[in-house]
C-alpha positions, 0 to 999 in steps of 0.5 A: 326596912320599908314594907309595902302597905296599901290598904285598898289591896289588903285581902278581906280575911286577915289570914290571907295577908302576906307576911309583909302586909301583916307587919305593915298593918301592925306597924300602922296599928291597923290591926293587933297581934291577937287579930292575926292569931285569931284569924290563923287559929280560926283557919286552922280549925277549919283546915285541920283535915289537911294534916299540916301540923304534928303539934300546935300552939293554937289552943291558947296562943295570945299571951305567948304571942304578946310576950314574943312581940314584947321581946322584939324592939317594936320599931326595929327594922326587922321586927316580926312583932308576934307574927305567927310562924310555923316550923318543920318538925325536924327543927328544934323549937323549945317547948315543942317535941321534935319528932322528925316525922317518926314515932321513935322521936315523938317524946323528944323535947329539945331544951333549946331553940335551933339558932335559926329559930332563936334569931326569929324568936328574938325578932318577935316571931310567934311559933304556932306549931311544928309541921308535918313532914315525910318521915325522917325527911326521906321522901318527896310526898309528905306521906306519913304512915304515923302522923297522917298524910299532908294534903295539898292546899289546893286539892286535899285529894292530892299530895303536898310534896315533901319533905317539908309538906306541912310547912308549905300547906300551913302557909298556903292555907293561911295557918301561918304567915311564913314557915321554916322548912329544910331542903336536902334535895328539894324538900323546900322547893318541891312542896312550895311549887306544888302548893303555889307559894315561894320557897328558898333553898339557901346556900349551905352554911348561909343559915346555922344548921345546929338543932336540926335532925340531919339527912345529908350534912353536905347538902342539908340547909334550913330555909324560909317559905312564904307567900311572896318573894318579899316575905321570904326576903324578909325572913332571910334578912332576919335570919342572916342579920343582913342590913340591906333589904332586897330590891327588885332588879331591873329586867334588862339587867338580868341574864338567866341561862336555860338548859332545855335538853335537861330541865325542860325535857319530858314535861307534863303538857300543862307544865310545858305550856305554863313554862313557855308562857312564863319565858315569853313574858320574861323575854318581852319584859327585857330579861335576857335568856341564854340557851346552855349546853350541859350534856353531862349534867344529869350523869354528874348529878346522879353520881354525886347525889345518891352516894352522898345522900345514902352514905351520910344519913346513918352516921349523921343521924347517929351523931344527932341522937347521941349529941342531943341526949335522945336515948335512942340508937340508930337501930332503935330509930330504924326499928320503929320507922313507920313508913314502908318506903322509909324502912325499905330505904334504910334496910336496903341502902342506908344501914351499915348492913344493907345490901346496897349500901354505898362503899367508902370508895364510892362516897369518896369519889362522889365527894372528891371528884363528881361533886367538884366536877358538877360545881365546876360545870355550873360555875363555868356556865355562870362565868362564861355567859355572865349569868345571874342564874339558871331558870327551870321548871321546879317539878316536871309534873303537878301534884299527884293523887293521894290515892294512887299507888305509893310512890307513883304519880301521873305524867301526861296520864302515864305512871312515873316515879314521884322521886323522878318527877319531883327531884329531877330538876331540884337535885342538880342545884342541891348536889352542887351546893347552889341556892335555889328559889321557887315561885309560882309560875301559874295554875293548870286548868284544874287549878294545880300550882306550877312552880318556876325555879331560879338557881344562882351561884353559891352565896348569890342568895340576895341577888337571887331574891332580887331577881325573884322580886322582878320575876314575880312582878313580871309573871303577875301570878294572881294569888288564888285562895285554895 
């Protein structure tokens, strides 16, 4: 794979390189691995108050990184050559604990890498640490009562989004050149959007799912996060073993649908303004935008997601605890949950004895009827209009204030549920099993990042990345150092 390298365009600080810039510079021997590590370690020391990591390898990383680089073929087309990568703390990395953001698992140290991590390690990646997250991935803010809150990379007084908040912040601050998160309902795309980076939710099953603390196996997937679409495409290529690199699509060959009566309704005024500007830029560049009518979208997504998510968590996590020899039962895990919000979810909706648990009939209806109907709705739109994807604002408002009432953010100066604000637009693709890519659309007057998302048909991940490369170039959102 040929990687871009223009010496004149490189940032002054090595920690601000993109992943592809770092690899290209290593190949040209313009820098060495230890310089990447020194730069990211120095940045980590200055930014520890953002709470991005639960555990870190920055204390003495050089020898380990050199060993990682040696294990990869230096001239292999997808060699990561010792580049620092961060991993969400629910994905197994040998040598690190795997807490899933909860105190009961703080002593659990898996012996083997998850397959997705093994593939990155074989390519030479150096894992600089496990990132902070919303406890058990059961939330969208990355508020964590035990390990501390993750703070937004653009404004530490604001929340990072979740549940993969630490991974997004680590990338945005230059503590790593790429990161692995997980996405069930929006957990990669939400924090990527709110921190001004790129995140990919792959089609479920595209990446191996072993060695990952689950939430909802029907919807769970690991995925890459980085500063540019090219960076994410490279990580996707390494993980999947795809031989053909992603190439930018021609704008006039891109057809994107938009459903204004769902995805674009009730937006924060500044989000709305940035979205309209972005859509005009795309149309002016030749991208074809087609308005869609999907009146049943919201209802189908709601009846699918809630039932599947709440019904699957307890048995999936119970199986995970037993399979990996944690020595914990689900009752142990629930009893030691630190966050009030997570404990309330488990006690009221998830535990077998909870008053609002999902009945087997409701779960069966969600799996057998509502989810297929939701997928069919999307697929009909893709086929009828010959769409490459559907475009939407990733979230309907910007990152909320950390000091606000728990679970509440502002939308046009009015209080609104964080779950609704951040999940409304990401949930439908998750529930239907579609891949989704978020990239920066711009910044508000206060400097808050806003993301734009493209959802593609199942298994259309590489085409989605090719479209993302084009949209990124058209929108030309200048990188802003937090």
